[in-house]
BALOBA-1460 file (C-alpha; in Angstrom, 3 decimals):
// residues 318
<rec num="1" residu="m" x="-0.087" y="0.013" z="-0.112"/>
<rec num="2" residu="d" x="1.303" y="3.432" z="-0.973"/>
<rec num="3" residu="f" x="1.468" y="6.371" z="1.555"/>
<rec num="4" residu="k" x="-1.447" y="9.017" z="0.833"/>
<rec num="5" residu="h" x="-0.098" y="11.444" z="3.563"/>
<rec num="6" residu="v" x="-1.479" y="14.881" z="3.272"/>
<rec num="7" residu="p" x="0.925" y="16.809" z="5.492"/>
<rec num="8" residu="v" x="-0.944" y="18.992" z="8.065"/>
<rec num="9" residu="l" x="0.079" y="22.878" z="8.529"/>
<rec num="10" residu="y" x="2.677" y="22.289" z="5.749"/>
<rec num="11" residu="e" x="3.477" y="25.857" z="4.793"/>
<rec num="12" residu="e" x="3.406" y="27.069" z="8.525"/>
<rec num="13" residu="c" x="5.710" y="24.447" z="9.476"/>
<rec num="14" residu="l" x="8.322" y="25.142" z="6.586"/>
<rec num="15" residu="r" x="8.000" y="28.776" z="7.189"/>
<rec num="16" residu="n" x="8.536" y="28.671" z="10.894"/>
<rec num="17" residu="l" x="11.265" y="26.205" z="10.709"/>
<rec num="18" residu="a" x="13.261" y="29.050" z="9.129"/>
<rec num="19" residu="i" x="15.478" y="26.557" z="7.401"/>
<rec num="20" residu="d" x="19.228" y="26.962" z="6.945"/>
<rec num="21" residu="p" x="20.119" y="25.432" z="3.704"/>
<rec num="22" residu="d" x="23.320" y="24.169" z="5.301"/>
<rec num="23" residu="g" x="21.764" y="22.766" z="8.465"/>
<rec num="24" residu="i" x="20.669" y="19.815" z="10.218"/>
<rec num="25" residu="y" x="17.052" y="19.134" z="10.680"/>
<rec num="26" residu="v" x="15.024" y="16.384" z="12.148"/>
<rec num="27" residu="d" x="11.520" y="15.159" z="11.244"/>
<rec num="28" residu="g" x="10.943" y="12.983" z="14.231"/>
<rec num="29" residu="t" x="7.500" y="11.688" z="13.008"/>
<rec num="30" residu="l" x="8.387" y="10.883" z="9.498"/>
<rec num="31" residu="g" x="5.386" y="8.911" z="8.524"/>
<rec num="32" residu="g" x="4.663" y="9.457" z="4.816"/>
<rec num="33" residu="g" x="7.291" y="11.777" z="4.225"/>
<rec num="34" residu="g" x="5.136" y="14.804" z="3.407"/>
<rec num="35" residu="h" x="6.859" y="17.393" z="5.698"/>
<rec num="36" residu="a" x="10.198" y="15.870" z="5.281"/>
<rec num="37" residu="l" x="10.088" y="16.373" z="1.569"/>
<rec num="38" residu="g" x="9.459" y="20.183" z="2.060"/>
<rec num="39" residu="i" x="12.276" y="20.365" z="4.648"/>
<rec num="40" residu="g" x="14.538" y="18.419" z="2.389"/>
<rec num="41" residu="r" x="13.920" y="20.735" z="-0.761"/>
<rec num="42" residu="g" x="14.891" y="23.546" z="1.456"/>
<rec num="43" residu="l" x="18.480" y="22.093" z="2.033"/>
<rec num="44" residu="s" x="21.513" y="22.185" z="0.076"/>
<rec num="45" residu="p" x="23.694" y="19.398" z="-0.679"/>
<rec num="46" residu="s" x="25.739" y="19.885" z="2.503"/>
<rec num="47" residu="g" x="22.278" y="20.073" z="4.640"/>
<rec num="48" residu="l" x="21.406" y="16.834" z="6.414"/>
<rec num="49" residu="l" x="17.779" y="15.487" z="6.946"/>
<rec num="50" residu="i" x="17.252" y="13.003" z="9.367"/>
<rec num="51" residu="g" x="13.816" y="11.137" z="9.312"/>
<rec num="52" residu="i" x="12.699" y="9.012" z="12.243"/>
<rec num="53" residu="d" x="9.834" y="6.722" z="12.655"/>
<rec num="54" residu="r" x="9.089" y="3.645" z="14.762"/>
<rec num="55" residu="d" x="7.217" y="1.943" z="11.787"/>
<rec num="56" residu="k" x="9.403" y="0.031" z="9.501"/>
<rec num="57" residu="d" x="7.115" y="0.652" z="6.627"/>
<rec num="58" residu="a" x="7.009" y="4.399" z="7.020"/>
<rec num="59" residu="i" x="10.773" y="4.334" z="6.854"/>
<rec num="60" residu="e" x="11.081" y="2.286" z="3.762"/>
<rec num="61" residu="a" x="8.041" y="4.338" z="1.985"/>
<rec num="62" residu="a" x="9.444" y="7.833" z="2.874"/>
<rec num="63" residu="s" x="13.082" y="6.954" z="2.025"/>
<rec num="64" residu="a" x="11.957" y="5.969" z="-1.271"/>
<rec num="65" residu="r" x="9.683" y="8.985" z="-1.731"/>
<rec num="66" residu="l" x="12.777" y="10.950" z="-0.763"/>
<rec num="67" residu="k" x="15.381" y="9.475" z="-2.562"/>
<rec num="68" residu="n" x="15.870" y="12.416" z="-5.059"/>
<rec num="69" residu="l" x="16.547" y="15.064" z="-2.666"/>
<rec num="70" residu="k" x="19.740" y="16.973" z="-3.166"/>
<rec num="71" residu="c" x="20.499" y="17.132" z="0.624"/>
<rec num="72" residu="r" x="22.147" y="14.127" z="2.740"/>
<rec num="73" residu="t" x="19.440" y="12.078" z="4.173"/>
<rec num="74" residu="l" x="19.542" y="9.790" z="7.247"/>
<rec num="75" residu="f" x="16.698" y="7.333" z="7.979"/>
<rec num="76" residu="i" x="16.179" y="5.707" z="11.332"/>
<rec num="77" residu="q" x="13.592" y="3.420" z="12.760"/>
<rec num="78" residu="d" x="13.421" y="4.342" z="16.386"/>
<rec num="79" residu="r" x="11.172" y="6.388" z="18.855"/>
<rec num="80" residu="y" x="11.601" y="10.293" z="18.404"/>
<rec num="81" residu="s" x="12.127" y="10.539" z="22.188"/>
<rec num="82" residu="n" x="15.556" y="8.499" z="21.844"/>
<rec num="83" residu="i" x="16.769" y="11.705" z="19.921"/>
<rec num="84" residu="k" x="19.668" y="12.065" z="22.248"/>
<rec num="85" residu="d" x="21.014" y="8.567" z="21.647"/>
<rec num="86" residu="i" x="20.375" y="8.799" z="18.052"/>
<rec num="87" residu="l" x="22.348" y="12.029" z="17.438"/>
<rec num="88" residu="s" x="25.027" y="10.832" z="19.702"/>
<rec num="89" residu="s" x="25.387" y="7.477" z="17.733"/>
<rec num="90" residu="e" x="25.740" y="9.630" z="14.563"/>
<rec num="91" residu="n" x="28.239" y="11.901" z="16.400"/>
<rec num="92" residu="i" x="26.123" y="14.910" z="15.878"/>
<rec num="93" residu="k" x="26.272" y="17.653" z="18.546"/>
<rec num="94" residu="g" x="23.220" y="19.741" z="17.817"/>
<rec num="95" residu="i" x="20.602" y="20.298" z="15.196"/>
<rec num="96" residu="n" x="19.169" y="23.583" z="13.338"/>
<rec num="97" residu="g" x="15.552" y="22.565" z="13.696"/>
<rec num="98" residu="a" x="12.992" y="19.701" z="14.279"/>
<rec num="99" residu="l" x="9.356" y="18.773" z="13.506"/>
<rec num="100" residu="l" x="7.096" y="16.388" z="15.383"/>
<rec num="101" residu="d" x="3.676" y="15.651" z="14.116"/>
<rec num="102" residu="i" x="2.191" y="13.658" z="17.000"/>
<rec num="103" residu="g" x="-0.314" y="10.956" z="16.655"/>
<rec num="104" residu="v" x="-1.112" y="8.197" z="14.091"/>
<rec num="105" residu="s" x="-0.031" y="8.953" z="10.416"/>
<rec num="106" residu="s" x="-2.576" y="8.936" z="7.517"/>
<rec num="107" residu="f" x="-1.029" y="5.776" z="6.082"/>
<rec num="108" residu="q" x="-1.450" y="3.827" z="9.540"/>
<rec num="109" residu="l" x="-5.160" y="5.130" z="9.578"/>
<rec num="110" residu="d" x="-5.786" y="4.267" z="5.916"/>
<rec num="111" residu="n" x="-4.005" y="0.872" z="6.011"/>
<rec num="112" residu="s" x="-6.940" y="-1.060" z="7.427"/>
<rec num="113" residu="e" x="-5.017" y="-4.267" z="8.554"/>
<rec num="114" residu="r" x="-3.345" y="-2.042" z="11.205"/>
<rec num="115" residu="g" x="-6.506" y="-1.730" z="13.183"/>
<rec num="116" residu="f" x="-6.179" y="1.938" z="14.012"/>
<rec num="117" residu="s" x="-9.655" y="3.004" z="12.339"/>
<rec num="118" residu="y" x="-13.056" y="2.473" z="13.740"/>
<rec num="119" residu="m" x="-14.312" y="2.770" z="10.172"/>
<rec num="120" residu="n" x="-12.725" y="-0.640" z="9.063"/>
<rec num="121" residu="d" x="-12.973" y="-4.050" z="10.312"/>
<rec num="122" residu="a" x="-9.451" y="-5.469" z="11.174"/>
<rec num="123" residu="p" x="-7.462" y="-7.368" z="13.973"/>
<rec num="124" residu="l" x="-7.134" y="-5.551" z="17.216"/>
<rec num="125" residu="d" x="-3.577" y="-4.295" z="16.578"/>
<rec num="126" residu="m" x="-2.851" y="-0.396" z="16.827"/>
<rec num="127" residu="r" x="0.984" y="-0.893" z="17.075"/>
<rec num="128" residu="m" x="3.053" y="1.982" z="15.506"/>
<rec num="129" residu="n" x="5.771" y="-0.613" z="15.386"/>
<rec num="130" residu="r" x="4.777" y="-4.049" z="14.470"/>
<rec num="131" residu="e" x="7.609" y="-5.464" z="15.858"/>
<rec num="132" residu="d" x="6.481" y="-4.594" z="19.259"/>
<rec num="133" residu="s" x="4.493" y="-7.617" z="21.251"/>
<rec num="134" residu="f" x="2.038" y="-5.507" z="23.073"/>
<rec num="135" residu="s" x="-1.039" y="-4.653" z="20.932"/>
<rec num="136" residu="a" x="-4.869" y="-3.421" z="21.507"/>
<rec num="137" residu="f" x="-5.804" y="-7.144" z="21.511"/>
<rec num="138" residu="h" x="-3.953" y="-7.366" z="24.900"/>
<rec num="139" residu="v" x="-5.582" y="-4.151" z="26.342"/>
<rec num="140" residu="i" x="-8.873" y="-5.175" z="25.267"/>
<rec num="141" residu="n" x="-8.734" y="-8.735" z="26.387"/>
<rec num="142" residu="k" x="-6.400" y="-8.649" z="29.365"/>
<rec num="143" residu="y" x="-6.837" y="-5.485" z="31.327"/>
<rec num="144" residu="s" x="-9.086" y="-5.346" z="34.256"/>
<rec num="145" residu="r" x="-12.202" y="-3.258" z="34.387"/>
<rec num="146" residu="q" x="-10.539" y="-0.594" z="36.257"/>
<rec num="147" residu="q" x="-7.505" y="-0.324" z="34.084"/>
<rec num="148" residu="l" x="-9.745" y="-0.287" z="30.916"/>
<rec num="149" residu="t" x="-11.896" y="2.426" z="32.572"/>
<rec num="150" residu="d" x="-8.793" y="4.441" z="33.653"/>
<rec num="151" residu="v" x="-7.349" y="4.255" z="30.155"/>
<rec num="152" residu="i" x="-10.565" y="5.210" z="28.303"/>
<rec num="153" residu="r" x="-11.439" y="7.969" z="30.575"/>
<rec num="154" residu="k" x="-7.760" y="9.448" z="30.975"/>
<rec num="155" residu="y" x="-6.496" y="9.072" z="27.339"/>
<rec num="156" residu="g" x="-9.926" y="9.243" z="25.535"/>
<rec num="157" residu="e" x="-11.657" y="11.568" z="27.674"/>
<rec num="158" residu="e" x="-14.747" y="9.551" z="27.395"/>
<rec num="159" residu="k" x="-17.509" y="10.158" z="29.855"/>
<rec num="160" residu="w" x="-18.847" y="6.672" z="29.150"/>
<rec num="161" residu="a" x="-15.663" y="5.006" z="30.120"/>
<rec num="162" residu="s" x="-17.159" y="3.001" z="32.939"/>
<rec num="163" residu="r" x="-20.054" y="1.806" z="30.946"/>
<rec num="164" residu="i" x="-18.053" y="0.874" z="27.795"/>
<rec num="165" residu="s" x="-15.435" y="-1.051" z="30.188"/>
<rec num="166" residu="d" x="-18.406" y="-3.047" z="31.647"/>
<rec num="167" residu="f" x="-19.753" y="-3.788" z="28.199"/>
<rec num="168" residu="i" x="-16.210" y="-4.971" z="27.264"/>
<rec num="169" residu="i" x="-15.843" y="-7.356" z="30.195"/>
<rec num="170" residu="k" x="-19.350" y="-8.688" z="29.811"/>
<rec num="171" residu="e" x="-18.534" y="-9.385" z="26.172"/>
<rec num="172" residu="r" x="-15.315" y="-11.112" z="26.513"/>
<rec num="173" residu="e" x="-16.670" y="-13.463" z="28.942"/>
<rec num="174" residu="k" x="-18.151" y="-14.954" z="25.845"/>
<rec num="175" residu="g" x="-14.833" y="-15.293" z="24.112"/>
<rec num="176" residu="e" x="-11.908" y="-12.975" z="23.038"/>
<rec num="177" residu="i" x="-12.594" y="-9.826" z="21.168"/>
<rec num="178" residu="k" x="-10.395" y="-10.023" z="18.157"/>
<rec num="179" residu="t" x="-11.478" y="-7.291" z="15.582"/>
<rec num="180" residu="t" x="-11.984" y="-3.551" z="15.545"/>
<rec num="181" residu="g" x="-15.527" y="-4.267" z="14.253"/>
<rec num="182" residu="e" x="-16.389" y="-6.161" z="17.289"/>
<rec num="183" residu="l" x="-14.981" y="-3.512" z="19.580"/>
<rec num="184" residu="v" x="-17.016" y="-0.709" z="17.760"/>
<rec num="185" residu="e" x="-20.229" y="-2.729" z="18.300"/>
<rec num="186" residu="i" x="-19.638" y="-3.095" z="21.822"/>
<rec num="187" residu="i" x="-19.035" y="0.657" z="22.287"/>
<rec num="188" residu="k" x="-21.990" y="1.497" z="20.295"/>
<rec num="189" residu="a" x="-24.213" y="-0.747" z="22.649"/>
<rec num="190" residu="a" x="-22.674" y="0.720" z="25.535"/>
<rec num="191" residu="i" x="-23.230" y="4.343" z="24.817"/>
<rec num="192" residu="p" x="-27.036" y="5.437" z="24.982"/>
<rec num="193" residu="a" x="-28.688" y="6.182" z="21.415"/>
<rec num="194" residu="s" x="-29.365" y="9.732" z="22.688"/>
<rec num="195" residu="a" x="-25.487" y="10.275" z="23.270"/>
<rec num="196" residu="r" x="-24.695" y="8.857" z="19.744"/>
<rec num="197" residu="r" x="-26.879" y="11.269" z="17.794"/>
<rec num="198" residu="n" x="-24.411" y="14.190" z="17.939"/>
<rec num="199" residu="g" x="-20.731" y="14.651" z="17.998"/>
<rec num="200" residu="p" x="-18.043" y="12.413" z="16.579"/>
<rec num="201" residu="h" x="-18.040" y="8.599" z="15.901"/>
<rec num="202" residu="p" x="-18.997" y="6.957" z="19.162"/>
<rec num="203" residu="a" x="-15.912" y="4.815" z="19.044"/>
<rec num="204" residu="k" x="-13.491" y="7.721" z="18.296"/>
<rec num="205" residu="r" x="-12.569" y="8.645" z="22.019"/>
<rec num="206" residu="t" x="-12.058" y="4.910" z="22.957"/>
<rec num="207" residu="f" x="-9.970" y="4.007" z="19.856"/>
<rec num="208" residu="q" x="-7.970" y="7.182" z="20.554"/>
<rec num="209" residu="a" x="-7.352" y="6.001" z="24.293"/>
<rec num="210" residu="i" x="-6.383" y="2.491" z="23.253"/>
<rec num="211" residu="r" x="-3.908" y="3.548" z="20.478"/>
<rec num="212" residu="i" x="-2.305" y="6.037" z="23.019"/>
<rec num="213" residu="e" x="-1.870" y="3.166" z="25.653"/>
<rec num="214" residu="v" x="-0.647" y="0.816" z="23.356"/>
<rec num="215" residu="n" x="2.192" y="2.889" z="22.099"/>
<rec num="216" residu="g" x="2.782" y="4.884" z="25.175"/>
<rec num="217" residu="e" x="2.317" y="8.145" z="23.268"/>
<rec num="218" residu="l" x="2.093" y="10.709" z="25.862"/>
<rec num="219" residu="e" x="5.045" y="9.351" z="27.919"/>
<rec num="220" residu="e" x="7.172" y="9.558" z="24.811"/>
<rec num="221" residu="l" x="5.943" y="13.166" z="24.050"/>
<rec num="222" residu="k" x="6.710" y="14.387" z="27.856"/>
<rec num="223" residu="k" x="10.348" y="12.985" z="27.401"/>
<rec num="224" residu="a" x="11.106" y="14.381" z="23.907"/>
<rec num="225" residu="v" x="9.903" y="17.939" z="24.343"/>
<rec num="226" residu="d" x="12.868" y="18.910" z="26.903"/>
<rec num="227" residu="d" x="15.391" y="16.666" z="25.024"/>
<rec num="228" residu="f" x="14.511" y="18.151" z="21.737"/>
<rec num="229" residu="c" x="15.068" y="21.739" z="23.166"/>
<rec num="230" residu="d" x="18.367" y="20.482" z="24.678"/>
<rec num="231" residu="v" x="19.725" y="19.562" z="21.253"/>
<rec num="232" residu="l" x="18.641" y="22.526" z="19.503"/>
<rec num="233" residu="l" x="21.725" y="24.763" z="18.356"/>
<rec num="234" residu="p" x="21.447" y="28.587" z="19.015"/>
<rec num="235" residu="g" x="18.834" y="29.879" z="16.691"/>
<rec num="236" residu="g" x="17.246" y="26.675" z="16.008"/>
<rec num="237" residu="r" x="13.527" y="25.808" z="16.247"/>
<rec num="238" residu="l" x="11.232" y="22.963" z="17.416"/>
<rec num="239" residu="c" x="7.860" y="22.883" z="15.665"/>
<rec num="240" residu="i" x="5.244" y="20.346" z="17.275"/>
<rec num="241" residu="i" x="1.901" y="19.614" z="15.940"/>
<rec num="242" residu="t" x="-0.654" y="18.114" z="18.253"/>
<rec num="243" residu="f" x="-4.380" y="16.805" z="17.625"/>
<rec num="244" residu="h" x="-6.058" y="16.714" z="20.968"/>
<rec num="245" residu="s" x="-5.963" y="18.417" z="24.240"/>
<rec num="246" residu="l" x="-3.835" y="15.906" z="26.121"/>
<rec num="247" residu="e" x="-1.013" y="16.300" z="23.556"/>
<rec num="248" residu="d" x="-1.360" y="20.009" z="23.437"/>
<rec num="249" residu="r" x="-1.295" y="20.255" z="27.075"/>
<rec num="250" residu="i" x="1.993" y="18.375" z="27.600"/>
<rec num="251" residu="v" x="3.663" y="20.709" z="24.837"/>
<rec num="252" residu="k" x="2.247" y="23.935" z="26.340"/>
<rec num="253" residu="e" x="3.245" y="23.185" z="29.862"/>
<rec num="254" residu="a" x="6.701" y="21.891" z="28.778"/>
<rec num="255" residu="f" x="7.258" y="24.856" z="26.849"/>
<rec num="256" residu="s" x="6.183" y="27.033" z="29.725"/>
<rec num="257" residu="r" x="8.652" y="25.226" z="32.200"/>
<rec num="258" residu="r" x="11.350" y="25.776" z="29.687"/>
<rec num="259" residu="l" x="10.452" y="29.617" z="29.357"/>
<rec num="260" residu="n" x="10.070" y="30.035" z="32.846"/>
<rec num="261" residu="p" x="12.602" y="27.656" z="34.609"/>
<rec num="262" residu="c" x="12.969" y="29.664" z="37.943"/>
<rec num="263" residu="t" x="12.230" y="27.280" z="40.770"/>
<rec num="264" residu="c" x="12.097" y="29.933" z="43.746"/>
<rec num="265" residu="p" x="8.797" y="29.886" z="45.981"/>
<rec num="266" residu="k" x="6.471" y="32.441" z="44.647"/>
<rec num="267" residu="e" x="6.667" y="34.700" z="47.721"/>
<rec num="268" residu="f" x="10.339" y="35.277" z="46.927"/>
<rec num="269" residu="p" x="10.786" y="39.063" z="45.912"/>
<rec num="270" residu="v" x="13.813" y="38.250" z="43.594"/>
<rec num="271" residu="c" x="14.778" y="35.052" z="41.807"/>
<rec num="272" residu="v" x="17.850" y="33.365" z="43.825"/>
<rec num="273" residu="c" x="17.879" y="30.023" z="41.939"/>
<rec num="274" residu="g" x="19.762" y="31.712" z="39.006"/>
<rec num="275" residu="k" x="17.800" y="29.624" z="36.482"/>
<rec num="276" residu="t" x="17.305" y="31.510" z="33.241"/>
<rec num="277" residu="a" x="15.460" y="30.588" z="29.963"/>
<rec num="278" residu="d" x="17.510" y="29.370" z="26.967"/>
<rec num="279" residu="v" x="14.535" y="29.443" z="24.762"/>
<rec num="280" residu="k" x="12.132" y="31.980" z="23.497"/>
<rec num="281" residu="k" x="8.483" y="31.940" z="21.962"/>
<rec num="282" residu="v" x="8.084" y="32.318" z="18.251"/>
<rec num="283" residu="t" x="4.377" y="32.606" z="18.444"/>
<rec num="284" residu="g" x="1.918" y="33.405" z="21.341"/>
<rec num="285" residu="k" x="-1.094" y="31.273" z="20.636"/>
<rec num="286" residu="p" x="-0.908" y="28.026" z="18.559"/>
<rec num="287" residu="i" x="-1.026" y="28.286" z="14.849"/>
<rec num="288" residu="t" x="-4.345" y="26.423" z="13.445"/>
<rec num="289" residu="p" x="-5.349" y="25.329" z="9.956"/>
<rec num="290" residu="g" x="-7.094" y="27.917" z="7.881"/>
<rec num="291" residu="k" x="-10.323" y="27.331" z="5.950"/>
<rec num="292" residu="k" x="-8.758" y="26.101" z="2.647"/>
<rec num="293" residu="e" x="-6.742" y="23.484" z="4.266"/>
<rec num="294" residu="l" x="-9.784" y="22.170" z="6.412"/>
<rec num="295" residu="e" x="-11.791" y="21.904" z="3.255"/>
<rec num="296" residu="e" x="-9.062" y="19.931" z="1.621"/>
<rec num="297" residu="n" x="-8.054" y="17.830" z="4.741"/>
<rec num="298" residu="p" x="-10.674" y="17.408" z="7.352"/>
<rec num="299" residu="r" x="-8.214" y="15.518" z="9.459"/>
<rec num="300" residu="a" x="-6.478" y="18.692" z="10.156"/>
<rec num="301" residu="r" x="-9.607" y="20.274" z="12.035"/>
<rec num="302" residu="s" x="-8.054" y="19.640" z="15.478"/>
<rec num="303" residu="a" x="-4.415" y="20.305" z="14.630"/>
<rec num="304" residu="k" x="-2.328" y="22.984" z="16.744"/>
<rec num="305" residu="l" x="1.204" y="24.011" z="15.761"/>
<rec num="306" residu="r" x="3.538" y="25.455" z="18.821"/>
<rec num="307" residu="i" x="7.023" y="26.572" z="18.100"/>
<rec num="308" residu="i" x="10.125" y="27.258" z="20.385"/>
<rec num="309" residu="e" x="13.444" y="28.812" z="19.646"/>
<rec num="310" residu="k" x="16.624" y="28.253" z="21.138"/>
<rec num="311" residu="k" x="18.243" y="31.514" z="22.195"/>
<rec num="312" residu="r" x="21.381" y="32.787" z="20.626"/>
<rec num="313" residu="e" x="24.287" y="33.296" z="22.974"/>
<rec num="314" residu="k" x="23.753" y="36.906" z="23.207"/>
<rec num="315" residu="e" x="20.181" y="36.441" z="23.934"/>
<rec num="316" residu="v" x="20.764" y="34.378" z="27.036"/>
<rec num="317" residu="e" x="20.664" y="36.253" z="30.259"/>
<rec num="318" residu="k" x="23.956" y="36.052" z="32.403"/>
């Protein structure tokens, strides 16, 4: 299957990365290579594009798509949260910019056999890296009622989490739940008809929650934000696209801590800890898709882009 990836906030990302043609740039969520293609086109033969993805299929497809770029390229199958180890193994001291497009890729959603979509019947999988042993099947069939409720409520922000868990437990007593189609029907049965008439697909929040749990997505993001900020060279920028409130909150709070690192108690009249920000804001509010993009790509509707820049030496407070 080919990648049919429509990069979200494409122009906004390229513009805000402020690409140095001779620089080193990382696309930590390579996916179909849409953003990476734009970054690579902005680089000279001496520039370097590093593409990271935990999905082997993504690495293979994107490397083929980007093979004609003039810049140097390096494709690595790994988690983007391992950025420090990745750069160290390549003897790279720092980078000029990075992009993280958080969540499931269009390819993974559209590839029905991967089990990410509630619109197609497929095995309960949802692994971003198919070499991992832990899958959605394990979560649905092995987690306790309380574990299921906690995951669905926390990661899906689903108010019917407890009822959905009850229905899953009851159904699996008859036998293993093996497909996404089965799970969708269970969720539909659990949510009252009146609550299903309006809003998104009734399975959307639960599928999101299970996917996040299977792939440890929020823990990875929490670790990655500071690590990417650490490896930015002076003037380098980090662009992060999120798609729901849990992700956006992590990025917003991590950026805020980085912008305001002082650990002194609030009642102190002046700072005595001596910690000063090594980054600065590029934009105040997050950048969101315009009307034209939303018409062309409905999946972009909840996207938010936040950007932070590593201060240059003269900007860092002494």
